[in-house]
Structure formats: C-alpha cells, structure tokens
N, CA, C and O atoms as a GROMACS GRO file, in nm:
protein
  516
    1UNK      N    1  -0.561  -6.848  -0.766
    1UNK     CA    2  -0.696  -6.803  -0.753
    1UNK      C    3  -0.731  -6.933  -0.730
    1UNK      O    4  -0.700  -7.009  -0.822
    2UNK      N    5  -0.795  -6.992  -0.620
    2UNK     CA    6  -0.918  -7.089  -0.577
    2UNK      C    7  -1.034  -7.054  -0.714
    2UNK      O    8  -1.059  -6.955  -0.784
    3UNK      N    9  -1.086  -7.201  -0.705
    3UNK     CA   10  -1.216  -7.194  -0.806
    3UNK      C   11  -1.301  -7.248  -0.669
    3UNK      O   12  -1.292  -7.353  -0.606
    4UNK      N   13  -1.381  -7.134  -0.653
    4UNK     CA   14  -1.482  -7.098  -0.575
    4UNK      C   15  -1.618  -7.064  -0.649
    4UNK      O   16  -1.644  -6.975  -0.729
    5UNK      N   17  -1.708  -7.181  -0.586
    5UNK     CA   18  -1.855  -7.199  -0.693
    5UNK      C   19  -1.966  -7.040  -0.673
    5UNK      O   20  -2.007  -6.999  -0.564
    6UNK      N   21  -1.985  -6.996  -0.762
    6UNK     CA   22  -2.125  -6.886  -0.688
    6UNK      C   23  -2.176  -6.924  -0.580
    6UNK      O   24  -2.185  -6.828  -0.504
    7UNK      N   25  -2.230  -7.052  -0.520
    7UNK     CA   26  -2.279  -7.071  -0.391
    7UNK      C   27  -2.220  -7.017  -0.284
    7UNK      O   28  -2.283  -6.951  -0.202
    8UNK      N   29  -2.052  -7.047  -0.275
    8UNK     CA   30  -1.971  -7.098  -0.165
    8UNK      C   31  -1.895  -6.911  -0.197
    8UNK      O   32  -1.849  -6.856  -0.096
    9UNK      N   33  -1.888  -6.832  -0.333
    9UNK     CA   34  -1.868  -6.675  -0.303
    9UNK      C   35  -1.984  -6.597  -0.233
    9UNK      O   36  -1.951  -6.502  -0.162
   10UNK      N   37  -2.139  -6.633  -0.247
   10UNK     CA   38  -2.226  -6.588  -0.166
   10UNK      C   39  -2.168  -6.603  -0.029
   10UNK      O   40  -2.123  -6.501   0.023
   11UNK      N   41  -2.164  -6.756   0.058
   11UNK     CA   42  -2.130  -6.762   0.125
   11UNK      C   43  -2.036  -6.676   0.245
   11UNK      O   44  -2.060  -6.642   0.361
   12UNK      N   45  -1.894  -6.657   0.134
   12UNK     CA   46  -1.781  -6.559   0.205
   12UNK      C   47  -1.846  -6.431   0.174
   12UNK      O   48  -1.873  -6.388   0.286
   13UNK      N   49  -1.881  -6.355   0.100
   13UNK     CA   50  -1.945  -6.183   0.086
   13UNK      C   51  -2.067  -6.195   0.192
   13UNK      O   52  -2.074  -6.090   0.256
   14UNK      N   53  -2.143  -6.268   0.222
   14UNK     CA   54  -2.324  -6.241   0.298
   14UNK      C   55  -2.281  -6.278   0.475
   14UNK      O   56  -2.194  -6.364   0.489
   15UNK      N   57  -2.324  -6.233   0.571
   15UNK     CA   58  -2.361  -6.317   0.673
   15UNK      C   59  -2.490  -6.332   0.734
   15UNK      O   60  -2.578  -6.266   0.789
   16UNK      N   61  -2.458  -6.455   0.696
   16UNK     CA   62  -2.615  -6.556   0.711
   16UNK      C   63  -2.743  -6.470   0.824
   16UNK      O   64  -2.856  -6.424   0.809
   17UNK      N   65  -2.674  -6.480   0.906
   17UNK     CA   66  -2.753  -6.383   1.061
   17UNK      C   67  -2.784  -6.282   1.006
   17UNK      O   68  -2.905  -6.273   0.989
   18UNK      N   69  -2.712  -6.180   0.960
   18UNK     CA   70  -2.780  -6.025   0.946
   18UNK      C   71  -2.855  -6.050   0.845
   18UNK      O   72  -2.952  -5.974   0.841
   19UNK      N   73  -2.848  -6.155   0.728
   19UNK     CA   74  -2.917  -6.128   0.634
   19UNK      C   75  -3.105  -6.192   0.644
   19UNK      O   76  -3.211  -6.165   0.588
   20UNK      N   77  -3.060  -6.281   0.745
   20UNK     CA   78  -3.225  -6.346   0.778
   20UNK      C   79  -3.234  -6.235   0.866
   20UNK      O   80  -3.356  -6.229   0.850
   21UNK      N   81  -3.213  -6.153   0.936
   21UNK     CA   82  -3.252  -6.099   1.019
   21UNK      C   83  -3.373  -5.954   0.913
   21UNK      O   84  -3.488  -5.911   0.923
   22UNK      N   85  -3.252  -5.928   0.824
   22UNK     CA   86  -3.276  -5.852   0.706
   22UNK      C   87  -3.436  -5.880   0.694
   22UNK      O   88  -3.540  -5.835   0.742
   23UNK      N   89  -3.392  -5.988   0.594
   23UNK     CA   90  -3.540  -6.063   0.547
   23UNK      C   91  -3.690  -6.092   0.616
   23UNK      O   92  -3.803  -6.102   0.571
   24UNK      N   93  -3.613  -6.101   0.788
   24UNK     CA   94  -3.741  -6.102   0.861
   24UNK      C   95  -3.815  -5.954   0.882
   24UNK      O   96  -3.930  -5.912   0.868
   25UNK      N   97  -3.720  -5.911   0.911
   25UNK     CA   98  -3.773  -5.758   0.928
   25UNK      C   99  -3.859  -5.730   0.805
   25UNK      O  100  -3.978  -5.705   0.826
   26UNK      N  101  -3.808  -5.733   0.657
   26UNK     CA  102  -3.857  -5.703   0.562
   26UNK      C  103  -3.988  -5.730   0.528
   26UNK      O  104  -4.065  -5.654   0.469
   27UNK      N  105  -4.021  -5.892   0.585
   27UNK     CA  106  -4.123  -5.968   0.582
   27UNK      C  107  -4.270  -5.914   0.693
   27UNK      O  108  -4.392  -5.907   0.675
   28UNK      N  109  -4.173  -5.883   0.814
   28UNK     CA  110  -4.279  -5.802   0.876
   28UNK      C  111  -4.340  -5.712   0.853
   28UNK      O  112  -4.463  -5.707   0.858
   29UNK      N  113  -4.258  -5.613   0.820
   29UNK     CA  114  -4.281  -5.496   0.798
   29UNK      C  115  -4.403  -5.532   0.681
   29UNK      O  116  -4.522  -5.516   0.710
   30UNK      N  117  -4.383  -5.556   0.618
   30UNK     CA  118  -4.454  -5.578   0.473
   30UNK      C  119  -4.624  -5.644   0.480
   30UNK      O  120  -4.728  -5.626   0.416
   31UNK      N  121  -4.564  -5.762   0.642
   31UNK     CA  122  -4.704  -5.828   0.664
   31UNK      C  123  -4.783  -5.690   0.753
   31UNK      O  124  -4.901  -5.655   0.758
   32UNK      N  125  -4.716  -5.660   0.787
   32UNK     CA  126  -4.761  -5.562   0.840
   32UNK      C  127  -4.844  -5.420   0.812
   32UNK      O  128  -4.929  -5.374   0.888
   33UNK      N  129  -4.811  -5.376   0.718
   33UNK     CA  130  -4.852  -5.277   0.648
   33UNK      C  131  -4.923  -5.296   0.537
   33UNK      O  132  -4.954  -5.205   0.459
   34UNK      N  133  -4.955  -5.433   0.521
   34UNK     CA  134  -5.061  -5.473   0.434
   34UNK      C  135  -5.182  -5.533   0.532
   34UNK      O  136  -5.239  -5.622   0.468
   35UNK      N  137  -5.234  -5.516   0.647
   35UNK     CA  138  -5.313  -5.575   0.742
   35UNK      C  139  -5.404  -5.452   0.664
   35UNK      O  140  -5.377  -5.354   0.595
   36UNK      N  141  -5.536  -5.520   0.721
   36UNK     CA  142  -5.637  -5.412   0.683
   36UNK      C  143  -5.666  -5.274   0.778
   36UNK      O  144  -5.674  -5.288   0.900
   37UNK      N  145  -5.681  -5.149   0.721
   37UNK     CA  146  -5.693  -5.043   0.820
   37UNK      C  147  -5.811  -5.087   0.928
   37UNK      O  148  -5.926  -5.132   0.921
   38UNK      N  149  -5.668  -5.028   1.084
   38UNK     CA  150  -5.740  -5.044   1.164
   38UNK      C  151  -5.892  -4.950   1.160
   38UNK      O  152  -5.900  -4.837   1.113
   39UNK      N  153  -5.998  -5.022   1.218
   39UNK     CA  154  -6.123  -4.886   1.255
   39UNK      C  155  -6.143  -4.801   1.340
   39UNK      O  156  -6.242  -4.729   1.349
   40UNK      N  157  -6.020  -4.804   1.431
   40UNK     CA  158  -5.983  -4.677   1.519
   40UNK      C  159  -6.001  -4.545   1.486
   40UNK      O  160  -5.966  -4.515   1.372
   41UNK      N  161  -6.047  -4.457   1.558
   41UNK     CA  162  -6.013  -4.337   1.463
   41UNK      C  163  -5.875  -4.323   1.455
   41UNK      O  164  -5.808  -4.398   1.526
   42UNK      N  165  -5.797  -4.211   1.356
   42UNK     CA  166  -5.665  -4.163   1.393
   42UNK      C  167  -5.646  -4.121   1.495
   42UNK      O  168  -5.554  -4.168   1.562
   43UNK      N  169  -5.711  -4.036   1.535
   43UNK     CA  170  -5.684  -3.908   1.681
   43UNK      C  171  -5.657  -4.025   1.809
   43UNK      O  172  -5.604  -4.001   1.918
   44UNK      N  173  -5.696  -4.120   1.773
   44UNK     CA  174  -5.748  -4.203   1.932
   44UNK      C  175  -5.624  -4.329   1.913
   44UNK      O  176  -5.568  -4.369   2.015
   45UNK      N  177  -5.581  -4.394   1.763
   45UNK     CA  178  -5.481  -4.457   1.725
   45UNK      C  179  -5.329  -4.442   1.749
   45UNK      O  180  -5.249  -4.522   1.798
   46UNK      N  181  -5.312  -4.325   1.705
   46UNK     CA  182  -5.222  -4.230   1.701
   46UNK      C  183  -5.205  -4.127   1.853
   46UNK      O  184  -5.100  -4.069   1.883
   47UNK      N  185  -5.283  -4.124   1.904
   47UNK     CA  186  -5.244  -4.017   2.010
   47UNK      C  187  -5.260  -3.872   2.030
   47UNK      O  188  -5.350  -3.805   1.979
   48UNK      N  189  -5.170  -3.830   2.106
   48UNK     CA  190  -5.128  -3.702   2.073
   48UNK      C  191  -4.989  -3.674   2.026
   48UNK      O  192  -4.956  -3.556   2.017
   49UNK      N  193  -4.896  -3.775   1.993
   49UNK     CA  194  -4.737  -3.808   1.939
   49UNK      C  195  -4.729  -3.817   1.800
   49UNK      O  196  -4.631  -3.777   1.736
   50UNK      N  197  -4.833  -3.869   1.746
   50UNK     CA  198  -4.806  -3.902   1.541
   50UNK      C  199  -4.696  -3.912   1.539
   50UNK      O  200  -4.613  -3.825   1.511
   51UNK      N  201  -4.678  -4.045   1.573
   51UNK     CA  202  -4.523  -4.106   1.600
   51UNK      C  203  -4.543  -4.177   1.436
   51UNK      O  204  -4.429  -4.210   1.404
   52UNK      N  205  -4.616  -4.204   1.350
   52UNK     CA  206  -4.637  -4.283   1.236
   52UNK      C  207  -4.541  -4.262   1.152
   52UNK      O  208  -4.487  -4.366   1.116
   53UNK      N  209  -4.471  -4.107   1.078
   53UNK     CA  210  -4.401  -4.086   1.050
   53UNK      C  211  -4.251  -4.153   1.095
   53UNK      O  212  -4.177  -4.216   1.020
   54UNK      N  213  -4.223  -4.116   1.267
   54UNK     CA  214  -4.084  -4.228   1.291
   54UNK      C  215  -4.091  -4.352   1.253
   54UNK      O  216  -3.991  -4.398   1.197
   55UNK      N  217  -4.213  -4.440   1.274
   55UNK     CA  218  -4.251  -4.566   1.314
   55UNK      C  219  -4.164  -4.622   1.177
   55UNK      O  220  -4.079  -4.711   1.180
   56UNK      N  221  -4.212  -4.542   1.052
   56UNK     CA  222  -4.159  -4.558   0.912
   56UNK      C  223  -4.029  -4.536   0.855
   56UNK      O  224  -3.988  -4.596   0.756
   57UNK      N  225  -3.973  -4.461   0.912
   57UNK     CA  226  -3.821  -4.409   0.984
   57UNK      C  227  -3.772  -4.522   1.014
   57UNK      O  228  -3.694  -4.576   0.936
   58UNK      N  229  -3.815  -4.589   1.151
   58UNK     CA  230  -3.726  -4.634   1.217
   58UNK      C  231  -3.746  -4.831   1.143
   58UNK      O  232  -3.670  -4.926   1.162
   59UNK      N  233  -3.856  -4.826   1.076
   59UNK     CA  234  -3.868  -4.955   1.010
   59UNK      C  235  -3.777  -4.971   0.908
   59UNK      O  236  -3.685  -5.052   0.919
   60UNK      N  237  -3.793  -4.904   0.811
   60UNK     CA  238  -3.697  -4.887   0.684
   60UNK      C  239  -3.555  -4.852   0.753
   60UNK      O  240  -3.458  -4.886   0.686
   61UNK      N  241  -3.537  -4.808   0.840
   61UNK     CA  242  -3.342  -4.766   0.874
   61UNK      C  243  -3.311  -4.931   0.929
   61UNK      O  244  -3.219  -5.006   0.899
   62UNK      N  245  -3.442  -4.952   1.034
   62UNK     CA  246  -3.344  -5.070   1.068
   62UNK      C  247  -3.358  -5.214   0.970
   62UNK      O  248  -3.320  -5.315   1.029
   63UNK      N  249  -3.399  -5.232   0.854
   63UNK     CA  250  -3.415  -5.284   0.742
   63UNK      C  251  -3.323  -5.279   0.705
   63UNK      O  252  -3.260  -5.384   0.693
   64UNK      N  253  -3.263  -5.156   0.666
   64UNK     CA  254  -3.169  -5.125   0.584
   64UNK      C  255  -3.044  -5.147   0.667
   64UNK      O  256  -2.954  -5.215   0.617
   65UNK      N  257  -3.027  -5.098   0.786
   65UNK     CA  258  -2.918  -5.159   0.891
   65UNK      C  259  -2.847  -5.324   0.868
   65UNK      O  260  -2.746  -5.373   0.818
   66UNK      N  261  -2.971  -5.371   0.938
   66UNK     CA  262  -2.943  -5.544   0.877
   66UNK      C  263  -2.915  -5.547   0.764
   66UNK      O  264  -2.817  -5.622   0.763
   67UNK      N  265  -2.940  -5.502   0.626
   67UNK     CA  266  -2.890  -5.495   0.481
   67UNK      C  267  -2.769  -5.521   0.487
   67UNK      O  268  -2.706  -5.621   0.451
   68UNK      N  269  -2.721  -5.375   0.558
   68UNK     CA  270  -2.584  -5.332   0.497
   68UNK      C  271  -2.508  -5.455   0.582
   68UNK      O  272  -2.428  -5.535   0.534
   69UNK      N  273  -2.566  -5.445   0.759
   69UNK     CA  274  -2.429  -5.535   0.831
   69UNK      C  275  -2.463  -5.650   0.749
   69UNK      O  276  -2.396  -5.742   0.798
   70UNK      N  277  -2.526  -5.693   0.657
   70UNK     CA  278  -2.530  -5.849   0.615
   70UNK      C  279  -2.416  -5.872   0.548
   70UNK      O  280  -2.366  -5.984   0.539
   71UNK      N  281  -2.379  -5.790   0.508
   71UNK     CA  282  -2.276  -5.802   0.369
   71UNK      C  283  -2.106  -5.757   0.447
   71UNK      O  284  -2.063  -5.668   0.520
   72UNK      N  285  -2.060  -5.859   0.390
   72UNK     CA  286  -1.913  -5.843   0.488
   72UNK      C  287  -1.842  -5.744   0.448
   72UNK      O  288  -1.869  -5.681   0.346
   73UNK      N  289  -1.748  -5.720   0.518
   73UNK     CA  290  -1.642  -5.598   0.499
   73UNK      C  291  -1.506  -5.676   0.405
   73UNK      O  292  -1.452  -5.787   0.415
   74UNK      N  293  -1.481  -5.544   0.301
   74UNK     CA  294  -1.538  -5.423   0.308
   74UNK      C  295  -1.604  -5.448   0.236
   74UNK      O  296  -1.571  -5.548   0.172
   75UNK      N  297  -1.751  -5.375   0.191
   75UNK     CA  298  -1.839  -5.305   0.124
   75UNK      C  299  -1.824  -5.228   0.024
   75UNK      O  300  -1.821  -5.113   0.068
   76UNK      N  301  -1.806  -5.229  -0.138
   76UNK     CA  302  -1.758  -5.116  -0.206
   76UNK      C  303  -1.878  -5.069  -0.215
   76UNK      O  304  -1.985  -5.124  -0.186
   77UNK      N  305  -1.844  -4.891  -0.285
   77UNK     CA  306  -1.925  -4.795  -0.296
   77UNK      C  307  -2.090  -4.856  -0.361
   77UNK      O  308  -2.201  -4.842  -0.309
   78UNK      N  309  -2.049  -4.934  -0.503
   78UNK     CA  310  -2.106  -4.976  -0.542
   78UNK      C  311  -2.229  -5.109  -0.516
   78UNK      O  312  -2.345  -5.130  -0.552
   79UNK      N  313  -2.159  -5.156  -0.459
   79UNK     CA  314  -2.235  -5.261  -0.364
   79UNK      C  315  -2.340  -5.202  -0.264
   79UNK      O  316  -2.450  -5.252  -0.243
   80UNK      N  317  -2.287  -5.076  -0.199
   80UNK     CA  318  -2.374  -5.056  -0.058
   80UNK      C  319  -2.490  -4.986  -0.139
   80UNK      O  320  -2.610  -5.008  -0.124
   81UNK      N  321  -2.427  -4.893  -0.231
   81UNK     CA  322  -2.545  -4.815  -0.318
   81UNK      C  323  -2.622  -4.890  -0.422
   81UNK      O  324  -2.688  -4.820  -0.498
   82UNK      N  325  -2.625  -5.008  -0.437
   82UNK     CA  326  -2.736  -5.122  -0.469
   82UNK      C  327  -2.851  -5.156  -0.400
   82UNK      O  328  -2.971  -5.167  -0.423
   83UNK      N  329  -2.723  -5.175  -0.245
   83UNK     CA  330  -2.841  -5.267  -0.192
   83UNK      C  331  -2.926  -5.148  -0.071
   83UNK      O  332  -3.003  -5.180   0.020
   84UNK      N  333  -2.886  -5.030  -0.102
   84UNK     CA  334  -2.988  -4.956  -0.061
   84UNK      C  335  -3.070  -4.910  -0.169
   84UNK      O  336  -3.188  -4.877  -0.157
   85UNK      N  337  -3.013  -4.910  -0.261
   85UNK     CA  338  -3.135  -4.850  -0.386
   85UNK      C  339  -3.209  -4.946  -0.388
   85UNK      O  340  -3.295  -4.890  -0.456
   86UNK      N  341  -3.261  -5.072  -0.367
   86UNK     CA  342  -3.336  -5.254  -0.356
   86UNK      C  343  -3.346  -5.177  -0.227
   86UNK      O  344  -3.337  -5.060  -0.263
   87UNK      N  345  -3.355  -5.179  -0.140
   87UNK     CA  346  -3.416  -5.143   0.046
   87UNK      C  347  -3.515  -5.046  -0.033
   87UNK      O  348  -3.623  -5.099  -0.058
   88UNK      N  349  -3.503  -4.943  -0.068
   88UNK     CA  350  -3.593  -4.764  -0.128
   88UNK      C  351  -3.662  -4.885  -0.224
   88UNK      O  352  -3.774  -4.917  -0.185
   89UNK      N  353  -3.628  -4.938  -0.310
   89UNK     CA  354  -3.758  -4.999  -0.403
   89UNK      C  355  -3.831  -5.032  -0.347
   89UNK      O  356  -3.937  -4.971  -0.363
   90UNK      N  357  -3.833  -5.196  -0.200
   90UNK     CA  358  -3.910  -5.208  -0.139
   90UNK      C  359  -3.994  -5.143  -0.099
   90UNK      O  360  -4.115  -5.162  -0.104
   91UNK      N  361  -3.900  -5.008  -0.027
   91UNK     CA  362  -4.002  -4.961   0.058
   91UNK      C  363  -4.096  -4.820  -0.002
   91UNK      O  364  -4.161  -4.740   0.065
   92UNK      N  365  -4.074  -4.826  -0.158
   92UNK     CA  366  -4.184  -4.748  -0.231
   92UNK      C  367  -4.295  -4.835  -0.268
   92UNK      O  368  -4.412  -4.802  -0.248
   93UNK      N  369  -4.248  -4.991  -0.345
   93UNK     CA  370  -4.349  -5.086  -0.364
   93UNK      C  371  -4.470  -5.114  -0.230
   93UNK      O  372  -4.586  -5.155  -0.240
   94UNK      N  373  -4.388  -5.071  -0.103
   94UNK     CA  374  -4.499  -5.129  -0.014
   94UNK      C  375  -4.594  -5.006  -0.010
   94UNK      O  376  -4.717  -5.012  -0.001
   95UNK      N  377  -4.541  -4.928  -0.017
   95UNK     CA  378  -4.656  -4.814  -0.002
   95UNK      C  379  -4.698  -4.842  -0.088
   95UNK      O  380  -4.742  -4.957  -0.074
   96UNK      N  381  -4.716  -4.802  -0.189
   96UNK     CA  382  -4.796  -4.819  -0.330
   96UNK      C  383  -4.854  -4.886  -0.311
   96UNK      O  384  -4.965  -4.834  -0.298
   97UNK      N  385  -4.861  -5.057  -0.287
   97UNK     CA  386  -4.926  -5.174  -0.291
   97UNK      C  387  -5.045  -5.176  -0.141
   97UNK      O  388  -5.143  -5.250  -0.145
   98UNK      N  389  -5.029  -5.120  -0.066
   98UNK     CA  390  -5.130  -5.085   0.008
   98UNK      C  391  -5.279  -5.011   0.002
   98UNK      O  392  -5.375  -5.004   0.078
   99UNK      N  393  -5.247  -4.965  -0.123
   99UNK     CA  394  -5.420  -4.940  -0.106
   99UNK      C  395  -5.506  -5.100  -0.186
   99UNK      O  396  -5.627  -5.112  -0.206
  100UNK      N  397  -5.417  -5.186  -0.212
  100UNK     CA  398  -5.478  -5.306  -0.306
  100UNK      C  399  -5.534  -5.373  -0.157
  100UNK      O  400  -5.603  -5.474  -0.172
  101UNK      N  401  -5.514  -5.336  -0.034
  101UNK     CA  402  -5.525  -5.390   0.092
  101UNK      C  403  -5.641  -5.329   0.167
  101UNK      O  404  -5.704  -5.390   0.253
  102UNK      N  405  -5.671  -5.170   0.119
  102UNK     CA  406  -5.789  -5.109   0.146
  102UNK      C  407  -5.703  -4.980   0.248
  102UNK      O  408  -5.765  -4.900   0.318
  103UNK      N  409  -5.546  -4.985   0.236
  103UNK     CA  410  -5.471  -4.853   0.333
  103UNK      C  411  -5.466  -4.781   0.208
  103UNK      O  412  -5.512  -4.796   0.095
  104UNK      N  413  -5.380  -4.684   0.279
  104UNK     CA  414  -5.387  -4.539   0.227
  104UNK      C  415  -5.276  -4.539   0.195
  104UNK      O  416  -5.199  -4.594   0.273
  105UNK      N  417  -5.230  -4.491   0.095
  105UNK     CA  418  -5.100  -4.504  -0.020
  105UNK      C  419  -5.048  -4.321   0.048
  105UNK      O  420  -5.112  -4.223   0.010
  106UNK      N  421  -4.956  -4.310   0.124
  106UNK     CA  422  -4.941  -4.178   0.135
  106UNK      C  423  -4.735  -4.130   0.074
  106UNK      O  424  -4.630  -4.194   0.068
  107UNK      N  425  -4.766  -4.019   0.051
  107UNK     CA  426  -4.667  -3.940   0.029
  107UNK      C  427  -4.560  -3.925   0.078
  107UNK      O  428  -4.446  -3.899   0.039
  108UNK      N  429  -4.635  -3.955   0.219
  108UNK     CA  430  -4.546  -3.880   0.311
  108UNK      C  431  -4.487  -3.987   0.381
  108UNK      O  432  -4.376  -3.964   0.429
  109UNK      N  433  -4.545  -4.120   0.402
  109UNK     CA  434  -4.512  -4.219   0.446
  109UNK      C  435  -4.381  -4.275   0.364
  109UNK      O  436  -4.291  -4.327   0.430
  110UNK      N  437  -4.371  -4.265   0.245
  110UNK     CA  438  -4.277  -4.244   0.118
  110UNK      C  439  -4.123  -4.226   0.196
  110UNK      O  440  -4.032  -4.298   0.236
  111UNK      N  441  -4.159  -4.083   0.188
  111UNK     CA  442  -4.088  -4.016   0.232
  111UNK      C  443  -3.979  -4.060   0.364
  111UNK      O  444  -3.856  -4.056   0.362
  112UNK      N  445  -4.066  -4.100   0.471
  112UNK     CA  446  -4.036  -4.098   0.614
  112UNK      C  447  -3.941  -4.226   0.546
  112UNK      O  448  -3.818  -4.214   0.542
  113UNK      N  449  -4.023  -4.370   0.484
  113UNK     CA  450  -3.970  -4.458   0.435
  113UNK      C  451  -3.828  -4.434   0.392
  113UNK      O  452  -3.756  -4.498   0.470
  114UNK      N  453  -3.728  -4.346   0.269
  114UNK     CA  454  -3.654  -4.322   0.212
  114UNK      C  455  -3.579  -4.245   0.315
  114UNK      O  456  -3.460  -4.261   0.289
  115UNK      N  457  -3.591  -4.175   0.409
  115UNK     CA  458  -3.526  -4.106   0.494
  115UNK      C  459  -3.485  -4.180   0.562
  115UNK      O  460  -3.378  -4.146   0.610
  116UNK      N  461  -3.549  -4.343   0.616
  116UNK     CA  462  -3.471  -4.395   0.692
  116UNK      C  463  -3.373  -4.479   0.623
  116UNK      O  464  -3.288  -4.538   0.690
  117UNK      N  465  -3.378  -4.494   0.466
  117UNK     CA  466  -3.298  -4.572   0.401
  117UNK      C  467  -3.210  -4.492   0.365
  117UNK      O  468  -3.113  -4.547   0.314
  118UNK      N  469  -3.205  -4.374   0.372
  118UNK     CA  470  -3.070  -4.250   0.340
  118UNK      C  471  -2.949  -4.226   0.433
  118UNK      O  472  -2.828  -4.206   0.419
  119UNK      N  473  -3.080  -4.241   0.587
  119UNK     CA  474  -2.978  -4.183   0.730
  119UNK      C  475  -2.876  -4.344   0.732
  119UNK      O  476  -2.759  -4.364   0.763
  120UNK      N  477  -2.960  -4.413   0.694
  120UNK     CA  478  -2.840  -4.557   0.730
  120UNK      C  479  -2.717  -4.568   0.622
  120UNK      O  480  -2.600  -4.606   0.634
  121UNK      N  481  -2.795  -4.519   0.515
  121UNK     CA  482  -2.668  -4.512   0.388
  121UNK      C  483  -2.560  -4.441   0.427
  121UNK      O  484  -2.448  -4.480   0.460
  122UNK      N  485  -2.617  -4.307   0.417
  122UNK     CA  486  -2.547  -4.168   0.476
  122UNK      C  487  -2.377  -4.238   0.598
  122UNK      O  488  -2.255  -4.246   0.586
  123UNK      N  489  -2.473  -4.269   0.693
  123UNK     CA  490  -2.404  -4.318   0.799
  123UNK      C  491  -2.310  -4.418   0.746
  123UNK      O  492  -2.190  -4.400   0.726
  124UNK      N  493  -2.385  -4.538   0.723
  124UNK     CA  494  -2.238  -4.617   0.631
  124UNK      C  495  -2.146  -4.568   0.545
  124UNK      O  496  -2.024  -4.562   0.529
  125UNK      N  497  -2.258  -4.531   0.488
  125UNK     CA  498  -2.083  -4.422   0.362
  125UNK      C  499  -1.969  -4.357   0.449
  125UNK      O  500  -1.849  -4.377   0.432
  126UNK      N  501  -2.022  -4.283   0.540
  126UNK     CA  502  -1.945  -4.205   0.638
  126UNK      C  503  -1.850  -4.293   0.742
  126UNK      O  504  -1.750  -4.248   0.798
  127UNK      N  505  -1.902  -4.427   0.755
  127UNK     CA  506  -1.839  -4.492   0.898
  127UNK      C  507  -1.707  -4.552   0.783
  127UNK      O  508  -1.598  -4.556   0.839
  128UNK      N  509  -1.705  -4.592   0.650
  128UNK     CA  510  -1.644  -4.671   0.616
  128UNK      C  511  -1.492  -4.597   0.591
  128UNK      O  512  -1.379  -4.644   0.605
  129UNK      N  513  -1.535  -4.463   0.548
  129UNK     CA  514  -1.437  -4.393   0.532
  129UNK      C  515  -1.301  -4.359   0.648
  129UNK      O  516  -1.208  -4.284   0.615
   0.00000   0.00000   0.00000
C-alpha cells in the first residue's frame, strides 16, 4: 500500500470542482439570507405564488447535491450521512442566525431547508443501490 499524505488522500476522495461549487453556493446563500430584510411589503415581494419555501428547498437541495457530487464514488453510507448532516447543520444555523441581521427566523423555513437536504440524501442513497 503506497504511503499517501492526508492532503493527497483528500485530493483522491474529493472532486475540487464540485466542492468549489458547493462552497460557493453555501457562501452565496449565507450572504443573501443575512442581508437586511427588504422593506417592500411581503405580499408585493412574493406576489401570489409565495415561492419562498420553494426557494429554501431549492437552495439547500442544490448545496446538498453539489456536496454529494464533490465526494468521489463510491460514497460509503456513513460518509453520505455525515456530509448531509453537515449541510443540515449549516441550514439550521443559517436560519437561527438571521435575527442577528434583523431578519426573521422561521420554523417553516428550517423545514423547507431540511427537506431539500433530505430529498437529495434520499435520491443519493437510492441511486447508489
């Protein structure tokens, strides 16, 4: 067995392109969700579609997808769970820290974030089988 440094091992297990996209999306979402609340009334901002929960689902679904794709195959179940728990922790922390910038922390937003993570996790698990 060849002697591989930890840095070398990391390069062999992670795809830097997908990892960079996951990090970029995470940073972008964290910045956007911590901007001060828009003073425009909510009904005008969201129109009649109220797609806010869909945006939460999509944002954390995309981050989860890029995170899963960043791990080269095969992905052991434990690694997949740990990776998605990490994304879920960021999703919860994101929502819980929004009051620091004058935004609202909404339980329904947390549920939408975690549902996006869970959807990608479920699809990833079933895809591996």
